[in-house]
C-alpha positions as CSV (number, residue, x, y, z in Angstrom):
1,M,-12.6,-5.4,-98.3
2,D,-14.3,-4.3,-95.1
3,R,-13.1,-5.7,-91.7
4,L,-14.6,-5.9,-88.3
5,W,-13.1,-4.0,-85.5
6,F,-13.9,-3.7,-81.8
7,I,-13.1,-0.1,-80.5
8,V,-13.0,1.4,-77.1
9,L,-13.3,5.1,-76.6
10,D,-12.8,6.2,-73.0
11,T,-13.4,9.4,-71.1
12,E,-10.4,11.1,-69.5
13,R,-9.2,9.2,-66.4
14,L,-12.0,6.8,-67.0
15,R,-14.4,9.2,-65.3
16,S,-18.0,8.0,-65.1
17,A,-19.3,11.2,-66.9
18,L,-21.8,9.7,-69.3
19,S,-25.2,9.8,-67.7
20,G,-28.4,11.6,-68.4
21,A,-28.2,14.0,-71.3
22,H,-24.5,13.2,-71.9
23,A,-25.3,9.5,-72.2
24,R,-28.1,10.3,-74.7
25,A,-25.8,12.5,-76.7
26,A,-23.2,9.8,-76.7
27,R,-25.7,7.3,-78.1
28,N,-27.1,9.7,-80.7
29,A,-23.7,10.6,-82.0
30,L,-22.9,7.0,-83.2
31,A,-24.9,6.9,-86.4
32,P,-24.0,10.4,-87.8
33,A,-20.3,9.8,-87.0
34,A,-20.4,6.5,-88.8
35,T,-22.0,8.1,-91.9
36,A,-19.4,10.9,-91.9
37,A,-16.5,8.4,-91.7
38,G,-17.9,5.9,-94.2
39,V,-18.1,3.0,-91.6
40,V,-20.9,0.8,-90.3
41,V,-21.7,0.5,-86.6
42,V,-22.7,-3.2,-86.2
43,D,-23.3,-3.0,-82.5
44,A,-22.5,-0.5,-79.7
45,C,-23.0,0.2,-76.0
46,V,-22.5,3.5,-74.1
47,V,-21.1,2.8,-70.6
48,P,-20.5,5.4,-67.9
49,C,-16.8,5.9,-68.9
50,G,-17.0,5.7,-72.7
51,V,-18.3,3.7,-75.6
52,R,-17.7,0.2,-76.9
53,A,-18.5,-0.6,-80.5
54,L,-18.2,-3.2,-83.2
55,I,-17.3,-1.3,-86.4
56,L,-17.2,-2.5,-90.0
57,A,-14.5,-0.5,-91.8
58,R,-12.0,-0.9,-94.7
59,R,-9.0,0.8,-93.1
60,S,-7.8,1.7,-89.7
61,A,-7.7,5.3,-90.9
62,D,-11.5,5.2,-91.3
63,I,-11.7,4.1,-87.6
64,R,-9.7,7.1,-86.6
65,A,-11.9,9.4,-88.6
66,F,-15.0,7.9,-87.0
67,A,-13.5,8.5,-83.5
68,R,-12.6,12.2,-84.2
69,R,-16.1,12.9,-85.6
70,Y,-17.8,11.0,-82.8
71,V,-16.1,13.0,-80.0
72,V,-17.2,16.3,-81.7
73,L,-20.8,15.1,-82.2
74,A,-21.2,13.7,-78.7
75,A,-20.6,17.1,-77.3
76,R,-22.8,19.0,-79.7
77,G,-25.9,20.6,-78.2
78,L,-24.9,20.3,-74.6
79,E,-24.7,23.6,-72.7
80,D,-22.5,22.2,-70.0
81,V,-19.8,20.2,-71.8
82,H,-17.6,18.6,-69.0
83,V,-16.9,15.3,-70.8
84,R,-13.3,15.0,-71.9
85,W,-12.2,12.1,-74.0
86,R,-8.8,10.3,-74.0
87,V,-6.7,11.1,-77.0
88,A,-5.8,7.4,-77.6
89,M,-8.4,4.7,-78.3
90,R,-8.1,0.9,-78.3
91,V,-8.8,-1.0,-81.5
92,V,-8.9,-4.8,-81.8
93,P,-9.5,-6.6,-85.1
94,V,-12.3,-9.2,-84.9
95,P,-12.3,-12.3,-87.0
96,S,-15.7,-12.8,-88.7
97,P,-16.5,-16.1,-87.0
98,R,-16.1,-14.5,-83.6
99,I,-18.7,-11.7,-84.2
100,G,-21.3,-13.6,-82.1
101,A,-19.1,-13.7,-79.1
102,W,-18.2,-10.0,-79.3
103,R,-21.9,-9.1,-79.7
104,A,-22.7,-11.2,-76.7
105,F,-20.0,-9.3,-74.8
106,I,-21.5,-5.9,-75.7
107,A,-25.0,-7.2,-74.7
108,R,-23.6,-8.1,-71.3
109,M,-22.2,-4.6,-70.9
110,R,-25.5,-3.1,-72.0
111,A,-27.3,-5.1,-69.3
112,A,-24.8,-4.3,-66.6
113,F,-24.6,-0.6,-67.3
114,V,-28.3,0.5,-67.4
115,E,-28.2,4.3,-67.5
116,V,-28.3,6.1,-64.2
117,P,-30.0,9.5,-64.5
118,N,-28.3,12.6,-63.3
119,M,-28.9,13.4,-59.7
120,S,-30.1,16.9,-60.6
121,D,-32.7,15.4,-62.9
122,Q,-34.4,13.5,-60.2
123,T,-37.5,14.5,-58.2
124,P,-36.7,14.6,-54.5
125,V,-38.0,11.5,-52.7
126,K,-40.4,12.2,-49.9
127,P,-39.8,10.2,-46.7
128,S,-42.1,7.2,-46.8
129,S,-42.6,7.5,-43.0
130,A,-42.1,9.9,-40.2
131,P,-38.7,10.2,-38.8
132,G,-38.0,7.4,-36.3
133,R,-40.7,5.1,-37.8
134,A,-39.5,1.8,-39.3
135,P,-39.8,1.7,-43.1
136,R,-42.0,-0.8,-44.7
137,R,-40.2,-4.1,-45.3
138,K,-39.4,-5.1,-48.8
139,G,-38.9,-8.6,-50.3
140,A,-35.4,-9.8,-50.9
141,K,-35.6,-9.4,-54.6
142,A,-37.0,-5.9,-54.4
143,T,-34.3,-4.9,-52.0
144,A,-31.6,-6.3,-54.3
145,R,-33.0,-4.4,-57.2
146,A,-33.0,-1.2,-55.2
147,G,-29.4,-2.0,-54.1
148,V,-28.3,-2.4,-57.8
149,S,-29.7,1.0,-58.7
150,L,-28.1,2.7,-55.6
151,V,-24.7,0.9,-56.1
152,R,-24.6,2.2,-59.7
153,A,-25.2,5.7,-58.3
154,V,-22.5,5.3,-55.7
155,D,-20.2,4.1,-58.6
156,L,-20.7,7.5,-60.3
157,V,-20.0,9.5,-57.1
158,V,-16.8,7.6,-56.3
159,D,-15.5,7.8,-59.9
160,A,-16.1,11.5,-59.8
161,L,-14.2,11.8,-56.6
162,L,-11.2,9.6,-57.5
163,G,-11.3,9.1,-61.3
164,G,-11.9,5.7,-62.9
165,D,-8.2,4.6,-62.9
166,E,-7.6,5.3,-59.2
167,C,-11.0,3.8,-58.2
168,A,-10.3,0.6,-60.2
169,A,-6.8,0.3,-58.8
170,R,-8.1,0.6,-55.2
171,L,-10.8,-2.0,-55.8
172,R,-8.4,-4.4,-57.3
173,R,-6.2,-4.1,-54.2
174,Y,-9.2,-4.6,-52.0
175,V,-10.3,-7.8,-53.8
176,A,-6.7,-9.1,-53.8
177,D,-6.4,-8.6,-50.1
178,H,-9.5,-10.8,-49.5
179,D,-9.1,-13.5,-52.2
180,A,-8.9,-17.1,-51.0
181,P,-5.2,-17.8,-50.1
182,A,-3.3,-20.0,-52.4
183,D,-1.3,-21.8,-49.8
184,D,-0.5,-22.1,-46.1
185,A,2.0,-19.3,-46.1
186,S,-0.5,-16.8,-47.6
187,A,-3.2,-17.8,-45.2
188,F,-0.8,-17.6,-42.2
189,A,0.4,-14.2,-43.3
190,R,-3.2,-12.9,-43.2
191,L,-3.7,-14.3,-39.8
192,C,-0.6,-12.5,-38.6
193,E,-1.7,-9.2,-40.3
194,V,-4.9,-9.3,-38.3
195,I,-2.9,-9.6,-35.1
196,F,-0.6,-6.7,-36.1
197,A,-3.6,-4.6,-37.0
198,Q,-5.2,-4.8,-33.6
199,G,-5.4,-1.3,-32.1
200,L,-3.8,0.2,-35.2
201,G,-6.0,-0.6,-38.3
202,H,-5.2,-2.5,-41.5
203,A,-4.0,0.6,-43.3
204,I,-0.8,0.8,-41.3
205,V,-0.2,-2.9,-41.7
206,I,-0.7,-2.7,-45.5
207,R,1.9,0.1,-45.7
208,K,4.4,-2.0,-43.8
209,R,3.4,-5.3,-45.4
210,P,6.6,-5.8,-47.6
211,A,8.9,-5.2,-44.6
212,I,6.8,-7.5,-42.3
213,A,6.8,-10.3,-44.9
214,D,10.6,-9.9,-45.4
215,A,11.3,-9.9,-41.6
216,F,9.2,-13.1,-41.2
217,E,10.8,-14.8,-44.2
218,G,7.6,-15.0,-46.2
219,F,5.5,-16.3,-43.3
220,T,6.1,-20.0,-44.0
221,P,4.6,-21.5,-40.9
222,T,7.4,-24.1,-40.3
223,T,10.0,-21.4,-40.5
224,V,8.3,-19.0,-38.1
225,A,7.5,-21.9,-35.7
226,S,11.3,-22.5,-35.4
227,Y,12.0,-18.9,-34.2
228,G,13.7,-18.5,-30.9
229,E,14.8,-15.6,-28.7
230,A,17.4,-14.4,-31.1
231,D,14.8,-14.1,-33.8
232,V,12.5,-12.2,-31.5
233,R,15.3,-9.7,-30.9
234,R,15.9,-9.5,-34.6
235,L,12.3,-8.8,-35.3
236,L,12.1,-6.1,-32.6
237,G,15.0,-4.4,-34.5
238,S,13.4,-4.6,-37.9
239,P,11.4,-1.8,-39.6
240,I,8.1,-3.4,-38.8
241,I,5.4,-3.0,-36.1
242,R,7.7,-3.6,-33.1
243,N,5.2,-5.0,-30.6
244,E,6.8,-7.9,-28.7
245,A,3.5,-9.4,-27.6
246,K,2.2,-9.5,-31.2
247,I,5.5,-10.9,-32.5
248,R,5.5,-13.7,-29.9
249,A,1.8,-14.4,-30.7
250,C,2.7,-14.9,-34.4
251,I,5.5,-17.3,-33.4
252,E,3.2,-19.2,-31.1
253,N,0.5,-19.4,-33.7
254,A,2.9,-20.8,-36.3
255,Q,3.7,-23.6,-33.8
256,R,0.0,-24.2,-33.3
257,W,-0.6,-24.1,-37.1
258,C,2.1,-26.8,-37.6
259,D,0.7,-29.0,-34.8
260,V,-2.7,-29.1,-36.6
261,A,-1.0,-29.7,-40.0
262,K,0.7,-32.8,-38.6
263,S,-2.6,-34.4,-37.7
264,E,-4.8,-33.1,-40.7
265,G,-2.3,-32.8,-43.5
266,S,-2.5,-28.9,-43.5
267,Y,-4.3,-26.3,-41.5
268,L,-6.4,-25.3,-44.5
269,A,-7.6,-28.9,-44.8
270,R,-9.1,-28.4,-41.3
271,I,-10.8,-25.2,-42.4
272,A,-12.3,-26.9,-45.4
273,R,-13.6,-29.8,-43.3
274,I,-15.3,-27.5,-40.8
275,A,-16.6,-25.2,-43.6
276,A,-18.4,-28.1,-45.3
277,A,-20.8,-28.4,-42.3
278,D,-21.0,-24.7,-41.5
279,S,-23.5,-22.0,-42.4
280,P,-22.4,-19.0,-44.6
281,A,-25.9,-17.5,-44.1
282,E,-25.2,-17.3,-40.4
283,G,-21.7,-15.9,-40.8
284,W,-19.7,-19.2,-40.4
285,P,-20.2,-19.6,-36.7
286,S,-18.4,-23.0,-36.4
287,L,-15.4,-21.7,-38.3
288,T,-15.3,-18.6,-36.1
289,T,-15.3,-20.7,-33.0
290,A,-12.6,-23.0,-34.3
291,V,-10.2,-20.2,-35.4
292,A,-10.6,-18.3,-32.1
293,A,-9.8,-21.5,-30.2
294,D,-6.9,-22.5,-32.4
295,F,-4.8,-19.4,-32.0
296,A,-3.4,-17.0,-29.5
297,R,-4.5,-13.3,-29.4
298,I,-7.5,-14.1,-31.7
299,S,-10.8,-13.0,-30.4
300,E,-14.1,-13.8,-32.0
301,T,-14.0,-10.5,-34.0
302,A,-10.4,-11.2,-35.0
303,A,-11.4,-14.7,-36.1
304,R,-14.1,-13.3,-38.3
305,Q,-11.7,-10.8,-39.8
306,T,-9.3,-13.6,-40.5
307,L,-11.9,-15.7,-42.2
308,K,-13.0,-12.7,-44.3
309,R,-9.5,-12.4,-45.5
310,W,-9.4,-16.1,-46.3
311,G,-12.4,-15.7,-48.7
312,F,-15.3,-16.3,-46.3
313,F,-17.3,-13.2,-47.4
314,T,-20.2,-13.4,-44.8
315,A,-17.9,-13.9,-41.8
316,F,-17.3,-10.1,-41.3
317,G,-18.6,-6.9,-42.9
318,N,-16.7,-3.8,-43.6
319,P,-17.9,-1.1,-41.2
320,G,-18.1,1.6,-43.8
321,S,-20.0,-0.6,-46.3
322,R,-22.4,-1.6,-43.5
323,R,-23.0,2.1,-42.6
324,V,-23.8,3.0,-46.2
325,I,-26.3,0.1,-46.8
326,E,-28.0,0.9,-43.5
327,R,-28.4,4.6,-44.3
328,L,-29.6,3.9,-47.9
329,G,-32.4,1.9,-46.3
330,L,-31.3,-1.5,-47.8
331,I,-31.1,-3.2,-44.4
332,D,-32.3,-2.5,-40.9
333,A,-29.9,-1.5,-38.2
334,T,-30.8,-4.6,-36.2
335,A,-29.9,-7.0,-39.1
336,T,-27.0,-9.4,-38.4
337,P,-23.6,-8.7,-40.1
338,A,-24.2,-11.8,-42.3
339,T,-27.5,-10.4,-43.5
340,G,-25.7,-7.3,-44.7
341,Q,-23.1,-9.4,-46.4
342,L,-25.7,-11.5,-48.2
343,L,-27.4,-8.4,-49.5
344,V,-24.1,-7.1,-50.9
345,G,-23.5,-10.5,-52.4
346,S,-26.9,-10.5,-54.1
347,V,-26.3,-7.0,-55.5
348,A,-22.9,-8.1,-56.8
349,D,-24.4,-11.1,-58.5
350,A,-27.0,-8.9,-60.2
351,L,-24.2,-6.5,-61.4
352,L,-22.0,-9.4,-62.5
353,R,-19.2,-8.1,-60.1
354,D,-17.1,-9.6,-57.4
355,P,-18.9,-9.1,-54.0
356,Y,-15.6,-7.9,-52.5
357,A,-15.4,-5.2,-55.3
358,V,-19.0,-4.0,-54.4
359,E,-18.2,-4.0,-50.7
360,G,-14.9,-2.1,-51.4
361,L,-16.8,0.5,-53.5
362,L,-19.3,1.1,-50.7
363,A,-16.4,1.4,-48.2
364,L,-14.7,3.9,-50.5
365,F,-17.9,6.0,-50.6
366,A,-18.1,5.9,-46.8
367,A,-14.5,7.0,-46.5
368,L,-14.3,9.6,-49.2
369,G,-17.8,11.2,-49.3
370,P,-20.1,12.8,-46.7
371,C,-21.3,9.4,-45.4
372,N,-19.0,9.5,-42.4
373,P,-20.0,8.2,-39.0
374,E,-21.5,11.7,-38.5
375,P,-23.3,12.1,-41.9
376,R,-23.3,15.4,-43.9
377,C,-26.4,14.7,-45.9
378,D,-26.6,18.3,-47.2
379,A,-23.4,17.7,-49.2
380,C,-24.3,14.3,-50.5
381,T,-25.5,13.9,-54.1
382,L,-27.5,10.8,-53.1
383,S,-29.5,12.5,-50.3
384,T,-32.7,12.6,-52.4
385,R,-32.5,8.8,-52.8
386,C,-31.4,8.1,-49.2
387,P,-34.0,7.7,-46.4
388,T,-31.5,9.1,-43.9
389,G,-31.0,12.2,-46.1
390,A,-34.7,12.6,-46.7
391,Q,-35.5,12.4,-43.0
392,R,-32.8,14.9,-42.2
393,H,-34.1,17.3,-44.8
394,A,-37.7,16.8,-43.6
395,S,-36.7,17.6,-40.0
């Protein structure tokens, strides 16, 4: 008796290699591979890093035969065969009553991963205006649609540079670092990390995070608030960022945190109360003022960075992400930071992704590729779609 199976065939290292001719070959190989193996493809979707399919087959051996035949056929007729497939595949049995849910899942993937053509297949885009002239303004929906297409193209570039596994791991860490804190200790730890990062950058703090958390005993505010001179000397001897002014600021801020908690139940309750009357579209100005006033060594910028790490997405924009969306012509250089964040959020909604994941992807592209503070447009695969690149080529 035939059974339903959901199978996942991935490219090596989850590389986003299936676009253009390779994506078409991957789709066209489904039917002949199924015929050769004696199975039926109920539904399928080709995504940049592989294929997802619902298969009707009698035995798991038939599924393996289909996979072997599929990989061969997907490469046939391509002059430049650079797609390598993982040896192992994932196979999940699907109960017949659940077929509707699985088909809906494939439909969502099909909608999310509209094929992005190869960069080499595209006609170079001519500059829409002379260098230095402001581009014609687009509506918010048109800008978001353009952003979706460009983010998908950025996805391919970053995956090619890092590999899908490494890219996914870095984005998971980025999202986790900005997720809403679960309790006061997590929120206070992120406030202290912003203080320690001043003048150094968050990368150094992230590397030392386990040692810092251990030295501060998990950053429980009541514990840190009780620290005295002996604890300051202990911390200065620990393998952390040994800056006495920053250490004392963290201790003072723990005391301020606890003072607010006595009157409002918890510090996060104060944040929630202010946020209820604040404006995310303007970058949470009331919250920014409150956090800057509540704590020592917290400027307006540091307050915005803290709020961002507490889950307030529009409070602060990643500089690399902002640089990319400006150069791609999605926002004007004079747009407020909150405007840039709202655009990233609208693109993330259209892609059914976490906004922090989209922002992290753009930041990775800025850090890894040629879109550095001084751009190298001649080495960028997106230069034909980028107003900055097009203007540089024209000049």
